N, C-alpha and C positions, 0 to 999 in steps of 0.2 A: 368815319373818322370825326372826332371832335377836336377842334383847335382852339386853345385858350392862349391869349397873348396879353402880356403886360406892356403897355406902351410907355415910352419916355424914360425907361430905366434900364435899357440895354439888356433885356432878358426876354427869353421866350420859353414857352412851355407847350409841349405837344403831347396829347394823350390819345393813344390808340386803344379803343375799347368798344364793347358792345353796350348800347345804352338800354336802360329799362326804367320804368317809373319807380319812384321812391315812396316809402311809407314810414310811419313812426317805428323806431327801433324797439324790439322786445328786449327785456332784461335778461333772458335766459343765457347762461354761460355755455358756450360751445367750444369744443376743441378745434382750433383752426391750424393745427400743426401740418395739415395737408396743404396749406397755402405756403408756397415758397417765395421768398423775395431776395433780391440781390441788387446792389448798386454797382453798376459796371462803368468804369472809365472808358470813354470812346477814343477813337483815333484823334491825334492832336489836331486842333482846329487852327490855332494861331498863338502867338505870344500874348494875345489879349484875352483869349477865351479857351476854356477847357470844357469838353462835353461829357455828360454822364447819362446813362439810362438806368432808371429805377424799374426793374422788371419783376412782375408778379406772375407766378405759374400756379394754376389751379389744378391740384392733384386730388381734390375732394370729389365725393360722389356726385355732386350737383353744382349749380351755379352759385357764385358768391358775390355779394356787394362789397366794395372796398372804398376806403377813403384814406388820403394821406395828409399829413401836415409837414410841409417842407419849409424850413426856416433858414433864411440866408443871413449870415453873420457879418457885421461890420468889422473890418480888420483892425480899427483903432480902439473901439469900445468893447468889442466882442459881444455886442447886443444885437438883437434881431432887427434888421432893417427892412425885411420883407417876408411875408408869410404867404405861401401858396397852398391851396387846399383842393387839389383835384379829386374827383370822385368818379366811380365807375362800377361796372358790373361785368364779370368775366365768367364765361361758361366753363364747365368741367373740361379738363384737358386742353384748355386754351391759355393764352398769355395776354397780359396787358402791359403797356410800356409808357412810362413818362420820361420825356427827355428834358434835361436841364443844362444850361450853359452857365458856367461860373466865370466871373471876371477876374482879371489881374488887379490886385490891389494898387491903387493909384496914389496913396498918401505919400507926401514928401518925406515923412518920418520913417517910412518902411525901408529899413536897411537892406533886407533881402526880400525882393518882390515875390509874393506868393499869390496863388489863386484863392479866391474867397472860399470860406468854409460853409457847409450847410448841414443841417440835421434833417433826418427823415424818420417819421413814425407812421405806422400803418394800422388802421382798424378794419375789421371784417364783420359782416353780418350775412346770414343766409336768406333772410326773407324781408329785409327792409333796409333803409338807408344806413350805411355804416358811419361811424364817427371816429376820428383819430385825435388823440391827445397831443398837444404841442408841448415839447419837453425842453426846448433850448434854455429857457430862463433857469429852470431847476438845475440842468446839467452844468451850465456855465457858472452858477453859484458854487458848485462843488470844485470847479477847476480854477477859481480866481487866483489862488496862491501860485499855482503852476503857471498860469498866464503871466503873472507879474514876474516870476523868475525867468520866463522865456524872454520877456522884454528887457530885463536887466542884463541877461546874457548877450542879447543882440546889441545892446548899447555898448557893452564892453568890447564885443567883437568888432563893431564899427570903428570904435576908437583905435583898436589895434591895427585894423586895416588902413586907416588914415595915417597912422604913424609910419607904416611900411611905405605907403605911397609918398609920404613926405621925405623919407630917406632916399627913395629912388630919385625923386625930383632934385634933391640936394646933392647926391653923390654921383648921379648919372646924368649930368646936364646935356642938353641938346647942343649947345655951342661947343664947337671943336671936337665933337664926337661923331664918328660915323654910325649908321643905324645898327650895324651888327655889334659894335662895341657897346653901345648903349643898351641894347637888348641883353647882351651877356652880363653886363653890370646889374641890370634889373633882376635877371634870373638868379644871380648870386645872392643878392639881398633877400629876395623872396625865399630862396632855399634856406638861407640861414634863419629865417623867421618861421619856418614850417612848424616846428614843434610848438611854438607859442600860439600860432594861429589855429592849429588843428584842435586845440582844446575847446574852442567855441562851437564848431559844428558838432563835436562829440557831445558836449553838454546839451546842445539844442536837441539832438536826437534822443538823449537820455530823458530829458524833461517831457518831450512829446510822447515818448513811450509810456511814461508814468501817467500822462493825461489820458492816453488811450485805454489804460487799464481801469479807469474810473467807470464803473457801472456800464460795461460795454454793451450789454443787452438793450439798454435804453439811451445811453449817452454817447454813442459813436458819432463822431463828427467826420464828415467826408471832405475831400479835396484838401486845400491847404498846401499842395505841392509847390516846390520852388519853381519859379518861371525860368525857363532856359532861353536866354537871349540869343 
């Protein structure tokens, strides 16, 4: 087992693999469709972290060298804040696994807390060190307009939520109200605002679906799920 750790940035990376010496890569193009990969979400860790396994399965006739470019995305700027480049070597009919923990976004301006996003790209070689292209900058450039639309929708969503909370505070005061009556008042106000509030998560889902449709073979971004408190 080879263990790689990044210290001081609340992240860990574990690679399970068979190691072998690396040489200079050859330029010959080879069909690596026999190499299968999958990003698997793991069981829930906590409200601060979410775990993933990037799993490679070698269904090729012989051993394969692999390399990954894993890019973690800042929630505010949507730019890469960390790049991880694990490498390895996997025998035929064997698997390799890279474990990644994504953090909850901590920015005060994040209206809906989400786990950070990351990109994964993988390169293979049969007889020498593999290399993987890093794609996040190119992919995020294609998504910039949708990212801006998502932020604008979240800003409007937050404003609407704050307006509902202000109504509840003004129309369902604590003084002179028992708990049950105040809760019923709050439910009535929130129910009357349902149609207005529901448009924002629906728009958010629509925009994220459009973003996911951009070059999915190269530009799929993982995680980003809402944090459940």
